[in-house]
VEXVEXKOL-279209 format. One line per 10 residues: number of its first residue (from 1); for each residue z, y negated, x negated of C-alpha. Coordinates in Angstrom, 2 decimals. Layout:
<sites>
NUM	Z,Y,X; ...
</sites>
This chain:
<sites>
1	42.91,7.14,17.59; 44.17,3.77,18.81; 45.87,1.49,16.29; 48.57,-0.75,17.69; 49.98,-3.88,16.09; 53.73,-4.50,16.19; 54.83,-7.04,18.76; 55.41,-10.41,17.06; 58.78,-11.83,18.04; 59.02,-15.56,18.59
11	61.48,-17.25,16.24; 65.03,-17.84,17.40; 65.48,-21.54,18.38; 68.84,-21.42,16.60; 67.00,-21.30,13.26; 65.57,-24.79,13.72; 68.92,-26.12,14.97; 70.76,-24.69,11.96; 68.20,-26.15,9.55; 68.33,-29.63,11.07
21	72.12,-29.59,11.12; 72.18,-28.61,7.42; 69.54,-31.24,6.59; 71.82,-34.03,7.77; 73.94,-33.78,4.64; 71.27,-35.15,2.29; 68.34,-36.26,4.48; 69.89,-38.00,7.48; 66.82,-40.22,7.88; 64.65,-37.18,8.65
31	66.90,-35.63,11.30; 66.13,-37.88,14.28; 62.43,-37.90,13.42; 62.34,-34.10,13.46; 64.28,-33.81,16.71; 61.92,-36.16,18.55; 58.68,-34.85,17.01; 56.04,-33.47,19.35; 52.78,-31.75,18.47; 49.54,-30.85,20.29
41	49.78,-29.06,23.63; 47.58,-26.27,22.27; 50.12,-25.11,19.65; 50.54,-21.34,19.89; 52.72,-18.88,17.98; 50.73,-16.19,16.12; 50.48,-14.23,12.86; 48.41,-14.99,9.79; 46.05,-12.55,8.15; 48.87,-11.17,6.01
51	51.18,-10.77,9.02; 53.23,-13.90,8.34; 54.52,-15.58,11.53; 52.88,-18.98,11.95; 51.33,-21.39,14.45; 47.78,-22.28,15.37; 46.29,-25.09,17.47; 43.04,-26.86,18.28; 42.49,-30.38,16.99; 40.70,-33.24,18.77
61	37.36,-32.06,17.44; 37.82,-28.57,18.84; 38.51,-26.99,15.44; 41.19,-24.34,14.90; 44.05,-25.47,12.66; 46.74,-23.31,11.07; 50.25,-24.42,10.17; 50.26,-25.42,6.52; 46.74,-24.01,6.13; 48.20,-20.94,4.36
71	48.94,-17.28,5.19; 45.80,-17.25,7.29; 42.09,-16.55,6.76; 41.70,-18.47,3.49; 44.88,-18.94,1.40; 47.75,-16.55,0.56; 51.17,-18.15,0.14; 52.24,-15.50,-2.38; 49.22,-15.98,-4.63; 49.57,-19.76,-4.43
81	53.21,-19.72,-5.57; 52.64,-17.02,-8.20; 50.04,-19.25,-9.86; 52.34,-22.30,-9.88; 54.42,-23.14,-12.98; 57.48,-25.08,-11.75; 58.91,-26.14,-15.11; 62.65,-26.76,-15.53; 63.11,-29.84,-13.33; 62.67,-30.39,-9.60
91	59.41,-29.73,-7.77; 57.59,-31.88,-5.20; 55.49,-30.69,-2.26; 53.19,-33.31,-0.76; 53.05,-31.55,2.59; 55.70,-29.04,3.63; 53.28,-26.19,4.22; 53.86,-23.18,6.42; 57.32,-22.55,4.92; 56.54,-19.35,3.05
101	55.68,-21.33,-0.09; 59.04,-23.12,-0.03; 60.90,-19.86,0.50; 59.07,-18.08,-2.32; 59.53,-20.93,-4.77; 63.23,-21.34,-4.03; 63.60,-17.69,-4.99; 62.01,-18.39,-8.39; 63.81,-21.61,-9.30; 67.07,-21.84,-11.20
111	70.17,-22.86,-9.20; 69.98,-26.45,-10.48; 66.39,-26.97,-9.35; 65.35,-28.39,-5.98; 62.19,-28.38,-3.90; 61.52,-31.89,-2.55; 59.01,-32.15,0.29; 57.24,-35.22,1.70; 55.24,-34.89,4.93; 54.14,-37.48,7.50
121	53.61,-34.87,10.23; 57.18,-34.31,11.37; 56.16,-32.07,14.29; 54.44,-29.61,11.90; 57.48,-29.58,9.60; 59.67,-28.86,12.65; 57.50,-25.81,13.41; 57.95,-24.57,9.84; 61.69,-25.15,9.92; 61.81,-22.98,13.02
131	60.29,-20.03,11.16; 62.60,-19.76,8.13; 66.34,-20.10,7.74; 66.70,-22.65,4.95; 70.15,-23.83,6.05; 72.02,-22.76,2.89; 69.48,-24.36,0.54; 69.38,-27.52,2.68; 73.16,-27.72,2.64; 73.29,-27.32,-1.16
141	70.53,-29.86,-1.79; 68.10,-27.25,-3.18; 65.65,-28.16,-0.41; 65.09,-31.78,0.60; 62.83,-32.75,3.50; 61.46,-36.26,4.03; 59.26,-36.68,7.11; 57.52,-39.26,9.27; 55.59,-42.44,8.60; 58.27,-43.56,6.11
151	58.55,-40.19,4.32; 57.68,-41.56,0.87; 60.13,-44.44,1.30; 62.87,-41.98,2.30; 62.10,-39.93,-0.81; 62.20,-43.02,-3.04; 65.45,-44.28,-1.54; 67.06,-40.87,-1.86; 66.47,-40.76,-5.61; 67.91,-44.23,-6.00
161	71.05,-43.36,-4.02; 71.60,-39.85,-5.43; 71.42,-40.31,-9.16; 72.62,-36.78,-9.95; 69.24,-35.34,-8.89; 66.41,-35.13,-11.38; 63.11,-36.72,-10.39; 60.34,-34.15,-9.79; 58.53,-32.96,-12.88; 55.80,-30.87,-11.21
171	53.83,-31.31,-7.98; 52.41,-28.33,-6.12; 48.67,-28.88,-5.81; 47.43,-27.41,-2.53; 44.04,-25.67,-2.83; 42.36,-28.25,-0.59; 43.44,-31.19,-2.77; 40.48,-32.78,-4.53; 40.69,-34.73,-7.78; 41.25,-38.02,-5.94
181	44.11,-36.55,-3.89; 45.79,-35.10,-6.97; 45.49,-38.40,-8.85; 46.87,-40.33,-5.88; 49.96,-38.13,-5.53; 50.55,-38.05,-9.28; 50.35,-41.84,-9.55; 52.71,-42.28,-6.63; 55.28,-39.89,-8.03; 55.00,-41.51,-11.47
191	55.54,-44.99,-10.04; 58.59,-43.87,-8.06; 59.93,-42.03,-11.09; 59.53,-45.10,-13.30; 61.34,-47.34,-10.82; 64.16,-44.85,-10.37; 64.50,-44.42,-14.15; 64.74,-48.19,-14.65; 67.44,-48.54,-12.01; 69.41,-45.59,-13.35
201	69.24,-46.89,-16.91; 70.57,-50.28,-15.79; 73.50,-48.68,-13.93; 74.17,-46.43,-16.90; 74.37,-49.42,-19.25; 76.74,-51.20,-16.84; 79.03,-48.18,-16.65; 79.20,-47.80,-20.41; 79.97,-51.49,-20.82; 82.71,-51.28,-18.22
211	84.26,-48.25,-19.92; 84.28,-49.90,-23.32; 86.04,-52.93,-21.86; 88.86,-50.80,-20.49; 91.62,-49.29,-22.57; 91.82,-45.64,-21.57; 95.25,-44.61,-20.36; 95.98,-41.20,-18.87; 98.99,-38.92,-18.51; 99.05,-35.92,-20.83
221	101.76,-33.90,-19.12; 99.27,-31.20,-18.08; 95.69,-30.25,-19.01; 92.66,-31.69,-17.24; 89.73,-29.34,-17.72; 86.00,-30.04,-17.59; 83.68,-27.01,-17.73; 80.14,-27.85,-18.77; 76.91,-26.28,-19.97; 73.18,-26.89,-20.13
231	72.40,-23.15,-19.86; 71.30,-21.83,-16.47; 71.70,-18.10,-17.19; 73.70,-16.05,-14.70; 76.38,-14.94,-17.18; 76.95,-18.55,-18.28; 77.41,-19.74,-14.72; 79.65,-16.77,-13.94; 81.98,-17.49,-16.85; 82.15,-21.16,-15.89
241	83.12,-20.30,-12.33; 85.87,-17.97,-13.56; 87.32,-20.66,-15.85; 87.41,-23.11,-12.94; 89.04,-20.49,-10.69; 91.65,-19.83,-13.36; 92.45,-23.53,-13.65; 92.72,-23.73,-9.86; 95.33,-20.95,-9.77; 97.30,-22.68,-12.52
251	97.28,-25.90,-10.53; 95.49,-27.89,-13.23; 92.94,-30.58,-12.45; 89.42,-29.38,-13.16; 85.76,-29.99,-12.46; 82.58,-28.13,-13.33; 79.39,-29.63,-14.71; 77.28,-26.49,-14.81; 73.62,-26.00,-13.95; 74.50,-24.38,-10.64
261	73.43,-27.14,-8.26; 70.75,-29.86,-8.26; 73.24,-32.51,-7.13; 74.73,-33.25,-10.58; 72.13,-32.65,-13.30; 70.84,-36.01,-14.53; 72.63,-36.88,-17.80; 73.62,-40.41,-16.72; 75.32,-39.15,-13.56; 77.06,-36.30,-15.36
271	78.37,-38.66,-18.05; 79.75,-41.07,-15.47; 81.42,-38.30,-13.47; 82.95,-36.73,-16.58; 84.52,-40.01,-17.63; 85.96,-40.41,-14.14; 87.60,-37.00,-14.50; 88.91,-38.03,-17.94; 89.49,-34.47,-19.20; 91.88,-33.47,-21.96
281	89.83,-30.32,-22.64; 86.05,-29.93,-22.57; 85.10,-26.25,-22.20; 81.46,-25.89,-23.27; 80.02,-22.56,-22.15; 77.30,-21.18,-24.46; 76.53,-24.78,-25.49; 77.70,-26.64,-28.59; 78.21,-30.35,-27.98; 74.93,-31.22,-29.70
291	73.10,-29.52,-26.83; 74.39,-31.95,-24.22; 72.27,-34.97,-23.32; 75.20,-37.23,-22.53; 78.25,-38.72,-24.18; 81.33,-36.54,-23.77; 84.72,-38.13,-23.11; 87.13,-38.03,-26.02; 89.00,-34.75,-25.58; 89.68,-31.44,-27.26
301	86.50,-29.34,-27.37; 86.27,-25.55,-27.00; 82.90,-23.79,-27.17; 83.06,-20.46,-25.31; 80.53,-17.65,-25.71; 79.81,-15.54,-22.63; 78.09,-12.62,-24.39; 79.04,-10.11,-27.04; 75.83,-10.38,-29.08; 76.12,-11.15,-32.81
311	76.40,-14.84,-33.65; 73.56,-16.33,-35.66; 74.00,-18.76,-38.53; 71.68,-21.24,-36.83; 73.89,-21.27,-33.74; 77.12,-21.57,-35.71; 75.68,-24.51,-37.68; 75.49,-26.47,-34.43; 79.27,-26.53,-34.02; 80.86,-29.82,-35.00
321	83.86,-30.05,-37.28; 86.14,-30.78,-34.36; 85.02,-27.89,-32.15; 87.07,-24.79,-31.57; 85.27,-21.55,-30.77; 86.23,-18.78,-28.32; 84.35,-15.46,-28.43; 84.85,-12.21,-26.52; 84.95,-9.76,-29.45; 86.83,-9.41,-32.73
331	83.51,-8.71,-34.45; 82.24,-12.16,-33.47; 85.48,-13.75,-34.65; 85.02,-12.11,-38.06; 81.41,-13.35,-38.16; 82.48,-16.93,-37.47; 85.19,-16.85,-40.13; 82.81,-15.27,-42.66; 80.35,-18.07,-41.91; 83.01,-20.58,-42.94
341	84.83,-21.63,-39.78; 88.56,-22.21,-40.11; 90.28,-19.07,-38.70; 92.75,-21.34,-36.92; 89.86,-22.78,-34.90; 88.47,-19.44,-33.71; 90.08,-17.45,-30.90; 89.15,-14.06,-29.47; 89.16,-14.10,-25.66; 88.00,-10.75,-24.25
351	86.72,-10.24,-20.73; 89.19,-10.74,-17.88; 89.54,-10.01,-14.19; 88.95,-12.53,-11.45; 92.09,-14.25,-10.20; 93.79,-13.30,-6.94; 92.68,-9.67,-6.72; 96.23,-8.31,-6.58; 96.20,-9.27,-2.89; 92.75,-7.84,-2.08
361	94.14,-4.49,-0.98; 91.63,-2.45,-2.99; 92.26,1.16,-3.87; 93.05,2.29,-0.35; 89.51,3.19,0.62; 87.10,5.80,-0.57; 84.06,3.67,-1.26; 82.40,4.23,-4.64; 81.46,0.96,-6.35; 79.07,1.20,-9.28
371	78.53,-1.71,-11.69; 75.31,-1.29,-13.65; 73.10,-4.31,-14.36; 69.39,-3.63,-13.86; 66.18,-5.30,-15.01; 62.46,-4.72,-15.23; 61.92,-2.98,-18.58; 58.13,-2.92,-18.58; 56.39,-4.19,-21.71; 55.04,-7.16,-19.77
381	58.48,-8.10,-18.44; 59.97,-8.25,-21.94; 57.10,-10.30,-23.31; 55.06,-7.65,-25.13; 51.30,-8.05,-24.74; 49.65,-6.58,-27.83; 48.33,-3.07,-27.34; 50.20,-1.72,-30.38; 53.48,-3.20,-29.14; 52.93,-1.73,-25.67
391	52.37,1.76,-27.11; 55.49,1.40,-29.23; 57.49,0.30,-26.18; 56.29,3.25,-24.10; 57.23,5.63,-26.90; 60.66,4.02,-27.33; 61.18,4.31,-23.57; 60.59,8.07,-23.71; 62.96,8.45,-26.66; 65.80,6.60,-24.93
401	65.26,8.53,-21.70; 65.60,11.81,-23.60; 68.92,10.67,-25.14; 70.62,8.92,-22.24; 73.88,10.85,-22.47; 74.33,10.05,-26.16; 72.67,6.62,-26.45; 74.65,3.57,-27.56; 73.18,0.16,-28.28; 73.72,0.54,-32.03
411	70.98,3.22,-31.87; 68.32,0.57,-31.19; 67.06,0.30,-34.76; 66.81,4.08,-35.07; 64.91,4.25,-31.77; 62.32,1.79,-33.09; 61.99,3.68,-36.37; 61.45,6.96,-34.51; 58.85,5.39,-32.21; 56.91,3.99,-35.18
421	57.12,7.37,-36.95; 55.70,9.18,-33.93; 52.89,6.67,-33.62; 52.30,6.74,-37.39; 52.47,2.97,-37.45; 53.89,0.77,-40.20; 55.48,-2.57,-39.28; 55.70,-4.99,-42.19; 56.87,-8.11,-40.35; 60.66,-8.34,-40.43
431	60.58,-10.95,-37.67; 58.58,-8.71,-35.32; 60.80,-5.74,-36.13; 63.95,-7.75,-35.40; 62.49,-8.93,-32.10; 61.68,-5.39,-30.99; 65.09,-4.06,-32.03; 66.75,-6.87,-30.07; 64.73,-6.01,-26.97; 65.67,-2.34,-27.24
441	69.34,-3.15,-27.79; 69.69,-5.86,-25.17; 67.34,-4.59,-22.44; 65.60,-1.24,-22.74; 68.46,1.00,-23.85; 71.07,-0.54,-21.57; 68.95,-0.44,-18.44; 67.52,3.06,-18.95; 70.96,4.56,-19.54; 72.43,2.82,-16.52
451	69.53,3.98,-14.37; 69.87,7.57,-15.56; 73.54,7.73,-14.59; 72.86,6.14,-11.20; 70.07,8.65,-10.55; 72.49,11.47,-11.38; 74.76,10.23,-8.57; 71.79,9.99,-6.22; 70.68,13.54,-7.03; 74.23,14.79,-6.48
461	74.26,13.26,-3.00; 76.99,10.72,-3.79; 77.05,7.69,-1.53; 77.74,4.52,-3.51; 77.25,0.77,-3.53; 75.34,-0.37,-6.62; 75.83,-3.86,-8.00; 73.46,-5.10,-10.68; 70.11,-6.09,-9.19; 67.88,-3.04,-8.63
471	65.62,-4.24,-5.83; 62.64,-3.62,-8.15; 63.46,0.10,-8.38; 61.92,2.40,-5.76; 64.80,4.90,-5.85; 67.82,2.65,-6.37; 66.68,-0.17,-4.11; 68.45,1.28,-1.06; 71.76,1.47,-2.97; 71.53,-2.01,-4.46
481	73.86,-4.72,-3.16; 72.73,-7.47,-5.53; 74.50,-8.90,-8.55; 78.19,-8.53,-9.22; 80.02,-10.94,-6.87; 81.63,-14.11,-8.16; 85.32,-15.08,-7.98; 85.11,-16.31,-4.38; 83.48,-13.16,-2.99; 84.82,-10.33,-5.12
491	88.08,-9.81,-3.21; 86.28,-9.03,0.06; 83.79,-6.74,-1.71; 86.54,-4.62,-3.29; 88.94,-4.61,-0.33; 87.91,-1.13,0.90; 86.92,0.28,-2.49; 88.38,3.46,-3.93; 86.83,3.70,-7.38; 84.77,1.47,-9.65
501	82.28,3.00,-12.10; 81.24,0.91,-15.11; 78.16,2.14,-16.97; 78.15,0.12,-20.17; 76.33,1.64,-23.19; 77.36,-1.25,-25.45; 81.00,-0.20,-25.38; 82.11,-3.74,-24.56; 84.44,-4.12,-21.61; 82.75,-5.30,-18.44
511	83.98,-7.92,-15.97; 83.27,-5.55,-13.07; 85.55,-2.83,-14.44; 88.44,-5.28,-14.79; 87.85,-6.73,-11.33; 87.94,-3.26,-9.81; 91.03,-2.23,-11.76; 92.84,-5.48,-10.84; 92.10,-4.80,-7.17; 93.69,-1.35,-7.42
521	90.56,0.78,-7.69; 90.47,3.79,-9.99; 88.42,2.73,-13.01; 85.75,5.08,-14.38; 84.01,4.11,-17.62; 81.50,5.72,-20.00; 83.21,6.84,-23.21; 82.31,4.92,-26.37; 83.39,4.90,-30.00; 84.69,1.33,-29.54
531	87.11,2.31,-26.76; 90.28,2.19,-28.88; 89.27,-0.93,-30.82; 89.63,-4.67,-30.14; 85.90,-4.78,-29.40; 86.06,-2.19,-26.63; 88.42,-1.13,-23.87; 91.34,-1.47,-26.25; 91.05,-5.25,-26.12; 92.46,-5.18,-22.59
541	93.34,-1.64,-21.50; 94.90,1.53,-22.83; 91.97,3.92,-22.35; 94.16,7.01,-21.97; 96.61,5.44,-19.51; 94.61,2.98,-17.42; 91.14,4.46,-16.77; 89.19,7.72,-16.58; 86.27,8.29,-18.94; 83.10,10.35,-18.67
551	80.78,11.50,-21.47; 77.65,12.63,-19.67; 75.90,12.32,-16.34; 77.30,15.69,-15.31; 80.85,14.65,-16.16; 80.46,11.45,-14.14; 79.37,13.42,-11.09; 82.28,15.85,-11.58; 84.75,12.97,-11.88; 83.49,11.28,-8.71
561	83.67,14.52,-6.76; 87.19,15.15,-8.03; 88.26,11.73,-6.85; 86.67,12.19,-3.44; 88.38,15.55,-3.04; 91.85,14.16,-3.85; 92.13,10.38,-4.31; 95.92,10.51,-4.17; 95.93,12.10,-7.63; 94.37,8.94,-9.06
571	96.58,6.32,-7.46; 99.54,6.24,-9.85; 97.40,5.48,-12.89; 95.28,3.01,-10.92; 98.40,1.16,-9.74; 99.76,0.91,-13.29; 96.43,-0.40,-14.54; 96.29,-2.99,-11.74; 99.77,-4.23,-12.60; 98.87,-4.52,-16.28
581	95.60,-6.41,-15.74; 97.01,-8.82,-13.16; 99.98,-9.62,-15.38; 98.11,-10.24,-18.63; 94.33,-10.21,-18.28; 93.04,-12.45,-15.50; 91.01,-15.60,-15.98; 94.16,-17.63,-15.40; 95.59,-15.95,-18.51; 92.42,-16.75,-20.44
591	92.48,-20.42,-19.41; 96.09,-20.66,-20.57; 94.98,-19.15,-23.89; 92.19,-21.73,-24.18; 94.66,-24.55,-23.70; 97.08,-23.06,-26.24; 94.26,-22.63,-28.75; 93.55,-26.34,-28.47; 97.27,-27.14,-28.81; 97.40,-29.01,-25.52
601	100.64,-27.35,-24.42
</sites>
């Protein structure tokens, strides 16, 4: 038997061109250096030991050299990045590497974090930039490339000129760095960081002095909205984007200060930019004002929660006396009032549809869109490491899987009790018990139920597009289309959709269901005891007149097949639901409600 290796395709020259063009936005000084860079004549395109495309050449001493020294006979890019702890700030690479390390790390970092690279060998960096398409991250400032003899100076100057970027907190230590090399890089980064911090502090003091010398004067004929947060979670960023989109539709001035880009993160820069905007309403998403590291402009303040989880006393204590609070469920509103907040300062704002979907043309196609958020539910992934906790988790997993058609998230405590009973284990620590119940309620139960219903569609041969992040799942990976799209993309995604299926064991109404309904798709939702209450579908929809409900996996399959056999029978109800949601329950409506709650109109 003869084994054959696949033919390795040379990279498309357009990749390098696109990267250099995108690099010009933040690193203009590196562009000309990269375009004119030339390497050894012996450079040859090849594959590393792990199959990664790379380059190899012979140096002046006749020794073989590999691009970046990784993904070849000695160092694996994946293992190198897996072992690195990036922290919560930006990361520095002293040496660009082969490119795989940058790509892998960008996939791990939060949206507000950047990879900053410094490399004297511009020709080697040009080879790496020809292997990977980094154009989007370069354009957004998530990847910064400083090359040539003046690379460190370019890096230093960049941080001085772009004061919204954080200075790097961690430096990737390449395996061949010795103690002297590590100390040298660390000292250099520390010195640059100290100089940049001094300059930024001086500018910050000047700005504050200038503001205090001016008497603020602004028109108040319409709201000016600032949306801010120091939380980088996906649901927080999603809510912030929807609030901004709603303000845009209303024609109100607005600006976001979310952790969705590295360009505006440093507190001094954010404070200066916020005062330039001079908002009349500060919308703080998942973040009371005491969590911000900068001085907020004088304005009405509304703290908005993005999730439906119970409010804790510790979190409520962080609200200042002048804050108003907006929560998505009536249960949370009652909690806040019971805690002692003035009822007049608490408003219930349930989920809403993205703006502009009335024109998306959805509902005319036959595509089945399923919204079901996924996650890794292994014991390790949820932070359980003790053997006893792992056994409990495995037992709880089996219990939930056996009850998928009936499970709701309020069953979490009973699931834990049953698992402990089966294992004949007693758990005395209330704190540990609460932590396990929370994990079952917020992760295990939700994900297992969603997966079970999706698998039922797979087994029935239904073709569907799954949104929720299931690339870790061997079966559902081929159906997965990533997370639920944001307000700028959702219209195109739903344009040829016929029905939207929301699998939500919590009973709370899901953004995806409302987006689909607003676009004219027939809405299918798992039945729940909360449906007719202000904490469920009833907060926005009339369950019997606007959507179709299923009780079990079998009834979901039957409902989908019935739709596919005769979609015209679903259109009248879907059209009425679309009209209702677009008239009263879009994010533009919610932004208007926020402004009314703060008595700005």
